[in-house]
C-alpha positions as CSV (number, residue, x, y, z in Angstrom):
1,X,0.1,0.3,0.2
2,X,2.9,2.6,0.6
3,X,4.1,1.9,-2.2
4,X,1.5,2.4,-4.5
5,X,1.3,6.1,-2.5
6,X,4.9,6.6,-3.7
7,X,4.2,5.6,-6.9
8,X,1.5,7.8,-7.2
9,X,3.1,10.9,-5.6
10,X,6.1,9.9,-8.5
11,X,4.1,9.5,-11.2
12,X,2.8,13.2,-10.3
13,X,5.9,15.0,-9.9
14,X,7.2,13.4,-12.9
15,X,4.2,15.1,-15.0
16,X,4.9,18.0,-13.2
17,X,8.7,18.4,-13.7
18,X,8.0,17.6,-17.9
19,X,9.0,13.9,-17.7
20,X,7.5,12.4,-21.0
21,X,9.2,8.9,-20.8
22,X,7.1,5.4,-21.4
23,X,7.2,5.0,-17.2
24,X,4.1,7.2,-17.5
25,X,2.0,4.6,-18.7
26,X,-0.3,2.6,-16.6
27,X,2.0,-0.2,-14.8
28,X,5.3,0.3,-16.4
29,X,6.5,2.1,-12.9
30,X,5.4,0.0,-10.9
31,X,7.5,-2.7,-13.0
32,X,10.3,-0.8,-13.7
33,X,10.9,-0.3,-9.7
34,X,10.3,-3.9,-9.5
35,X,13.8,-4.8,-10.9
36,X,15.5,-1.7,-9.9
37,X,18.7,-1.2,-11.3
38,X,18.9,-4.5,-13.2
39,X,15.9,-2.5,-15.3
40,X,16.7,0.0,-18.3
41,X,14.1,2.1,-18.8
42,X,14.5,2.9,-14.4
43,X,17.7,3.8,-15.2
44,X,16.7,5.7,-17.8
45,X,14.7,7.5,-15.9
46,X,17.0,7.8,-12.8
47,X,20.0,9.7,-15.9
48,X,17.1,11.7,-16.7
49,X,16.6,13.5,-13.5
50,X,20.4,13.7,-12.6
51,X,20.7,15.2,-16.2
52,X,18.0,17.9,-15.1
53,X,19.6,18.2,-11.7
54,X,22.9,18.9,-13.3
55,X,21.5,21.5,-15.2
56,X,20.9,23.7,-12.4
57,X,23.3,22.2,-9.7
58,X,27.2,21.9,-9.9
59,X,27.2,18.0,-9.5
60,X,30.7,16.4,-10.0
61,X,29.2,12.7,-10.2
62,X,27.0,11.5,-13.3
63,X,24.8,8.7,-13.6
64,X,24.5,6.7,-17.3
65,X,21.3,5.1,-18.2
66,X,22.2,1.2,-19.0
67,X,20.9,-1.0,-21.8
68,X,20.9,-4.5,-19.8
69,X,20.2,-5.8,-16.7
70,X,24.2,-6.9,-16.7
71,X,25.3,-2.7,-16.4
72,X,23.4,-2.9,-13.0
73,X,26.2,-2.8,-11.1
74,X,28.3,0.0,-12.6
75,X,25.0,1.8,-12.5
76,X,24.2,1.4,-9.1
77,X,28.4,2.5,-8.5
78,X,27.4,5.3,-10.0
79,X,24.6,6.2,-8.0
80,X,26.2,5.7,-4.7
81,X,28.8,8.4,-5.7
82,X,26.1,10.9,-6.8
83,X,24.4,10.3,-3.5
84,X,27.1,10.7,-1.7
85,X,28.1,14.1,-3.2
86,X,24.5,15.1,-2.7
87,X,24.6,14.0,0.8
88,X,22.0,12.2,0.8
89,X,20.1,11.4,4.4
90,X,18.7,8.0,3.2
91,X,20.8,5.1,5.4
92,X,19.2,2.8,2.7
93,X,20.4,4.6,-0.1
94,X,24.0,5.3,1.3
95,X,24.6,2.2,3.4
96,X,25.0,-1.3,3.2
97,X,26.4,-3.3,-0.4
98,X,26.2,-1.3,-3.0
99,X,25.4,-3.8,-5.6
100,X,22.0,-4.7,-3.5
101,X,20.9,-1.2,-2.5
102,X,18.9,-0.7,-5.7
103,X,17.7,-4.1,-6.4
104,X,14.7,-3.3,-3.8
105,X,11.6,-1.7,-5.0
106,X,11.0,0.3,-1.7
107,X,14.6,1.3,-2.1
108,X,14.5,2.7,-5.9
109,X,11.2,4.3,-4.9
110,X,13.2,6.3,-2.2
111,X,15.7,6.7,-4.7
112,X,13.3,8.1,-7.0
113,X,11.6,10.5,-4.3
114,X,14.4,11.9,-3.4
115,X,16.0,12.8,-6.6
116,X,12.1,14.4,-7.7
117,X,12.6,16.5,-4.9
118,X,16.6,17.5,-5.2
119,X,15.0,18.8,-8.5
120,X,11.9,20.4,-7.5
121,X,13.8,22.4,-4.9
122,X,16.7,23.5,-7.1
123,X,14.2,24.4,-9.9
124,X,12.3,26.7,-7.2
125,X,15.7,27.9,-5.8
126,X,16.5,28.9,-9.7
127,X,12.9,30.6,-10.1
128,X,13.3,32.5,-6.8
129,X,16.8,33.3,-7.1
130,X,17.5,37.5,-7.0
131,X,18.6,38.3,-10.6
132,X,22.5,38.7,-10.6
133,X,24.0,42.3,-10.1
134,X,25.5,43.4,-13.4
135,X,28.9,44.1,-12.1
136,X,28.9,40.6,-10.3
137,X,31.8,38.3,-12.1
138,X,33.2,41.6,-14.4
139,X,29.8,42.6,-15.7
140,X,26.4,41.7,-17.3
141,X,26.4,40.0,-21.3
142,X,25.9,43.7,-23.0
143,X,28.6,44.7,-20.7
144,X,31.2,42.3,-21.5
145,X,30.6,42.8,-24.9
146,X,31.0,46.8,-25.3
147,X,34.1,45.5,-23.4
148,X,35.3,44.0,-26.0
149,X,34.3,46.1,-28.6
150,X,36.3,49.3,-27.1
151,X,39.5,47.1,-26.3
152,X,39.5,45.7,-30.1
153,X,39.1,49.2,-31.3
154,X,41.7,50.2,-28.9
155,X,40.2,53.5,-26.7
156,X,41.0,54.2,-23.7
157,X,38.8,53.8,-20.4
158,X,36.1,56.0,-20.4
159,X,35.3,58.5,-17.4
160,X,32.9,57.7,-15.1
161,X,30.6,60.7,-16.0
162,X,30.1,59.8,-19.5
163,X,26.7,59.8,-20.9
164,X,25.0,56.9,-22.9
165,X,25.2,58.9,-25.7
166,X,28.7,60.2,-25.8
167,X,29.8,56.7,-24.7
168,X,28.3,55.5,-28.1
169,X,29.2,58.6,-30.2
170,X,32.5,57.8,-29.2
171,X,33.1,54.3,-30.5
172,X,30.9,55.5,-33.8
173,X,33.6,57.9,-33.8
174,X,36.3,55.4,-33.3
175,X,35.0,52.7,-35.7
176,X,34.4,55.4,-38.8
177,X,38.5,56.3,-38.0
178,X,39.4,52.6,-37.9
179,X,37.6,52.0,-41.4
180,X,39.0,55.0,-42.9
181,X,42.7,53.7,-42.2
182,X,41.7,50.4,-43.9
183,X,40.5,51.8,-46.7
184,X,43.1,53.6,-47.4
185,X,45.7,50.9,-46.7
186,X,43.8,48.9,-49.4
187,X,44.3,52.0,-51.8
188,X,48.0,51.8,-51.5
189,X,47.9,48.4,-52.7
């Protein structure tokens, strides 16, 4: 009964997260978690969740989907490394024989629940994070592009009290000078 509730919650969460895979079909998730790490479909779902997490979090460890049950042991080692890096609090997922942890249905459901909750939290933090200041880390993309243009044109650092109009007029003037020099060089050849 408890596993059925976990499966229902997992399926709802997967839909909310945008998962479109075959485990959303009736009975497919139950079958996959029953086989655990021996199920390529279960490993594909785990790999999808981890890849989504890696977009938002700086994770070193990665989890690759398997193609056959014979790759289950390697998959479980990868998951173990990932859970260690993420400081997973569930002892049933982090202690004991690494090669047997994900052969138990309840542990597989717990792993999915953990990865889903971490992904949901990471997405919420990303949405709720205040925008980065333009000066942080050397400035915004626009600032970096303008800085690159000024450097390429050999311009000196503009004064602090310059207006945007003056700044762009200076760039325009320098561009015209540079283009005029290039045209003169071509005519001489």
